[in-house]
N, C-alpha and C positions, 0 to 999 in steps of 0.2 A: 685340641688339648687332650681329649679322651683317647684319640687314636695314637698320639705320641706316647702317652703313658703306657698304653696297651702294648705297643711295639717293644718298648724298652723292657717292660715286665716280662713279656713272653720270651725275650732273649736271655735275660739274666736271672729270673726267679725260677726256683724249682717248680715242677708242674703242679704239685699239690698246693703250693702257696699261691701260684698264679690263679688257679681255679677258685680257691677259697676267697682271695682278696679281690683280684682284678675282675674276676667273673661277676662279682657283685657290683663293681663300679660300672660295668657295661649294662647292667640290668636297667630296665625302664624305671623300676621302683626307686633305685638309688638315685638316678638322675632327677627324678621327680622331687624327691625329698631334698636333694642338694639344691636344686633350683629354688624350692620353697624357702629353705633356710637362707639362701643367698639374698633373696628379695627382702626378707625380714632384716638381715644384717645391713644390707645396703641402705635401706630406708632409715634404719636406726642411726647409722653413722652420719648420713647426710642431714638428718633432722637435728641431731646433736650439734653438728658443726654450725648450721644456720642459726639455731636458737642460741648457741653459745655467744656468737659475736653480736647478735641483736640484743641479747640480754645485757651484755657489757655496756653497750651504747645506751640502753634504757636506764641502767643503774646510774651511770655517769650523769645522765640528763635529770633524773629525778632527785638525786642526792640522798643522803642517809635518812632524813626525816620522812620524805614522801615515799621513798622505796620501802622504808620500814612499815609504814601504814599499809601499803599494798601487800607486803610479805606477811604481815600479821593477819590480814583478812584471808589470804589464800591458805595459810596454815590453819587458821581457825576453822574454815570450812572443811579443810582436809581431815580434821579430826572426826567429822561426822560421815565421811565417805563410806566407811564400812557398813553403816546402817543402810545406805542406798543399794548396796550389792548383796548383803547378807551372805557373802562368801560362796555364792553358788557358781561363780564363773568356771572354776576348775572342774567342778562336778558336771556342769553342763557340757563342757568340752569333752570330758570323758564319755558321757552317755550318748552324745551325738555320734561318736565313733563306734560305740558298742551297739547302738540301736538306730541306725540310719533310717529305718522304715518308720520310726516314730518321731522324726525330726519336727514335724508340724506341731505335735503335742508338746514336745520338749521346749521348742522355741516360743510357742504361744504361752505356755505356763511360766517360763522364765521371764518373758517380757511383762506379763501381768504382775508377777511378784516384784520385779524391779521397779515398775511404775508406782506401785503402792509403797514400796520401801523408800523410793526416791522422794515421794510426796511427804512421807512422814519425816524423812531426814531433813528436807528443806524447811518444813514447819518447825521442827525442833531446833535447827540451826538458827533460824530467825529469832525464835523466842529466847533462846539462851544468849544470843548476841545482844539483844535489847536489855537483858538483865546485867550482863557482865562487861559489855563493851560500852564505854562512855563517849567514845570518839564518833562524831557524826559521820565523818568521811569513811571510817572503817565500817560502820554500820551499813552505809549505803552499798559499799562494795560487797560486804557479806550478803546483803539482801539480793544483789544481782547474781552472785556466784552460787547461791543456794539453788537457783533455777537449773544449774547444770546437772543436778542429781536426776531431774526428770528426763532430760534429753539423753543422758548417759545410759539410760535403760536400753536404748536401741543398739548399744554395743553388742548385744546378744547376736546380732547379725554377723559380726566378725568371727564368732566361734563356729558358725556354719561353714564359712569359707575355710577356716583353719582345719576343721574336721575333714573337709574335702581336699586338703592339701592344695589350697588355692590362695596362699598367703600373699601372692604378688598383688592381687587386687586391693587387699587391705593396706599393703605397704604403699601402693600408689596413692590411695586416699589419704593416708597419714601424711605423706610428704606434701601433697597438695594443701592440706590443712595447715601444715607447718609454714609453708611458703606464704599462703594468704594471710595468716595471722601475724607473721613477722613483718610482712609488708605494711599491714595496717598499723602495727606498733611504730614502725619507722615514720609513717605518715603523721601519727600523733606527735612524734618528736619534732618533725619538721614544721608542723603547724602550731607548735607550742601548746599542745593540750595537756591536761592534767591526768591524775591517776584514775579519776572516774571513767575517762575514756578507755583506759587500759582495762578497767573492770568490765566495761561493755564488750570489749574485744574478747576477753576470756569467756564471757557468756556466749558470745557468738561462735567461739570455737566449738563448744558442745553442740550448738544448733547446726552448724555447718557439717560437722562430723556425722550427726544423725541423719541429715538430709542426704548426704552422699552415700551413706551406708544403705539407706532405704532404696535409693536410686539404683545402685549397683546390684542390690539383691533382686530387685524386680527385673533388671536386665538379664541376669544369669539364671535365676531360679523361679521367676514368676512372682505373682502377687503374694503379699503377706496376708491376704484375707483368708488363705487356707489354714493359717495358724489357729489353734484353739486351746482353750484352757482345760487342763485335765487335773482334777483335784488330787487324784492318786499320785500322779507324777510330781505335782507341786509339793506334796508332802514328802515324797522320796528325795527331791532336791534339797529341801530344807533339813530333812533328817540327816542326810549324808554330809551336808555342808556345815553343820553347827560347830565342829571343832575348828574349822577354818575361820569362822566368824570371830571367835575369841582370839585366835592366833593373829589374824589380820588386824583386829582392834588394838591389841597390845603393840604390834609392830608399828601401826600408825601413830600410836601415842609416843613411843620413844623416837620416832623420826620427826614428828611435827611439834612436840610439846615445847621444845626449846624456844622457838619463835613466839609461841603463844604466851609463855610465861615471862619472857623478857620485857614485853611491853608494860604490864602492870608492875613488875618488879623494878624496872629501870625506866625506859621510855621508847618511843617509836624509833629514834635514831639508832638505839642499840640493836633493835630488830634488823634495821637496814644494814648496819655494819656486819652483824653476825651472818645474815642470810647471804650477803654478797660473798663472804669468805667460804661459806658452805657450798655454794654453787660451783665454785672453782675446785674446791677440794674433792667433790664427789663426781666430777665430770668424767673421770676415767673408770669408774666402778663397773661400767657395762662390760669392760674387757674381761675381768675375772669371771663375771657371770656367764659370758659366752664360753669361756674356756671350760668352766666347770660343767656346764650343760652338755658340752661336746664330749668331754672325757669321762664323765661319770658312768655312762653305760658300760664302758670297758672295765671300770673298777668294780661295778656290781657283778659283771660276768666273771670276774676273777674268783668269786666265791665258789664257782664250780671247780676251779683248780685247787683251791684250798684256802683256809683261813689266813695262813701266813702270807700268801701272795696277795690276798684281799687287803690285809693290813698294810703290807708294804706299799701297794699302789696308793692307798689312802694317804699314808704319810708322805709319799713323794709328791702327790698333788697338793697337800697342805703346805709342804715346804716350798713348792713352786709358787703357790699363791702368795705366801709370805715374802718370798724373794722378790716377786714383782712389786708388791706393796712397798717394801723397803727401798727398792731401786727408784721408785717414783717419789716416795715421801722424803727421802734424805735430801736430794737437791732442792726440791720445792720448799721444804722448811728452812733451808739455809738462805734462800733468796726470797723469803716470804714478803718482806716489806717492799723491796723494789718491784716485785711482781704485782702486788696489790696496787701500788701507786701507778705503775705502768698501765694496768688494765682499767682501773676505776678513777684514778686521779688522786690528788693529795687529800681530798675530803674523806677518803676511805683508808688512810694510812693506819688507822686504829684496827682495821680488820686483819692486819698482818699477824698479830699474835694469835688470834683465833684460828687463822689459816694454818699457822705453824703447828698448832696442837691438833686441829681437826684432820689434817692430812695424814697424821699418824693413826688416827682412828680408822682410816681407810685400810690400814694393814690388818686390823682386827676384822673389819667388814669383809675383806677378801677371804679370810679364814672362816668367817661366819657363813659365807655362801657354801663352802664345802661342808660345814657342820650341818646346815639345813638339809642338803642333799643326803648326807650320811644318815641323819636321823629318820628321814623319810624312807630310805632304803632299809633301815633296821626296823621300820614300823614302830618307832618310839614316839607316838603321837602325844602321849602324856608328858614325856620329857620336853617335846617341842612346846606344848602348852605351858608347862611350868617355867621353862627358861624365858619364854616370851613375856609371861606375866612378871617374873622377877626383874627382867631387864626394864620393862616399862615402869614398874613401881620404883626401882632403884633410880632410874633417870629422873623421875618426878621428885623424889626425896632429895637427891643430890642437887637438883636445880634450886629447890627451896633453901638449901644450905649454902651452896657455892655462889649463886648469882648475886644475892645481896652483899656478899663479901668481896667477890672478884669480878662482878659484872659479866660481860660477854665471854671473857676467858673462862670464867667458872662454868658457863653453859657448855663450852667446848670440852672441858675436862670431864664434865658429867657424861657427855656422849662417849668420850674415849673409854671411860671406866665401864660404862654400860655395855658397849660393844665387846669389851674384853670378857665380860661375864658370859656372853653368848657362846664364846669359844670353849668354855670349860667342859660342856658335855662331850665334845669331840675328844678332848685330851684325856678325860677320865675314862671314857668307854674304851678307847683304843688301848689305853694302859691296862685296863682290867682284862680285855680280851687277850692281851699279850701274856698276862699272868696265868690266865686259864689255859692257854696253849703251851705254856712252859712252867708247869707246876714245880715247886721246889723239890729237890731230890731228898729222899728219905735217908735216914742214917745208915740203912742197910746198903744203899747204893753208893755211898760216898767212899 
């Protein structure tokens, strides 16, 4: 493949363009990063495809009531996930790249932090579940899933591999876990098991992932006993990560809160109907995420050319994202009911209206991906914090108002409106930048 592109390029491209572009393609670094990204993408797509079909089968088997109890428990536990990570993952990844000679100190410190945080998150999740959740089955599942916070601490191993551009090993582990877990879910269905067995499988997922990560780490980099806790590094990790703690917390709230609020405000069946629609409506969102992450470096580099070129590329990317969203949302919303019945069966026909609304929220979500990259590039951390907080708060308030009046459709509209609010900073800042670059003409120049 590389040789074919190289021959064509050397024949038809100007020499300066050939050396600037194709020369980089032939470099070992480019091939290494391309292979690393390809492994991640390949694993992600295969995992999504496998999980998609097994989830549909599982939802049909459990029905709205049982699936609603399971979804409620998963979403409830998800609300506390940020406590178990403390937002240090991105900071750890950055520092492992910057200070590879200190990796044992960084990894050891991060592991201890996450083990303590995971233990606190598990205890807090269980305590609040027994206060607010009156359903015995949901409480048992929440009790089991809270244990995942402890085992998830070992995910720090994955950042060591990513920092060394060795994503393929993590991708293989991820795919193995997906296959094993989904086979176990199918076995539960064939043997006629209930949702408690699914809860056990979800806990086993975290255990299996931790075991495989530890094994592959020992195989490639040696024993983890060389890791050690460094108080200074731990403080630095927590200090640098605190903005991301709140941002991630607010993001988790507006992503998870619908399912958590639906059960007390309506019932378990409503949660099942809603979550079934959301899973299908969101399945394609990894596409704009990959496109944005791939194209945004070129947009940021356009600043060196000029502000107008930077703005132009931003707007083109935003329009491209919206176009993809509309192209997907329009046909799906038109055929929402037959699609839901085909996938889940007649028992989930009521999910169609939720799906028809929520799939349009994906249009805003596509634009929100660009917005988040844009705000990071502009170093607008305060604005990221503010919009994340306002979105979470608005989603909760809208749910309290709309769910009692419109049920699961009200929850879908709440999410749609909240996602729309997230896009406002991008629209406003780009508009203001345009005004700054094109000031109004004075009376003397008219």
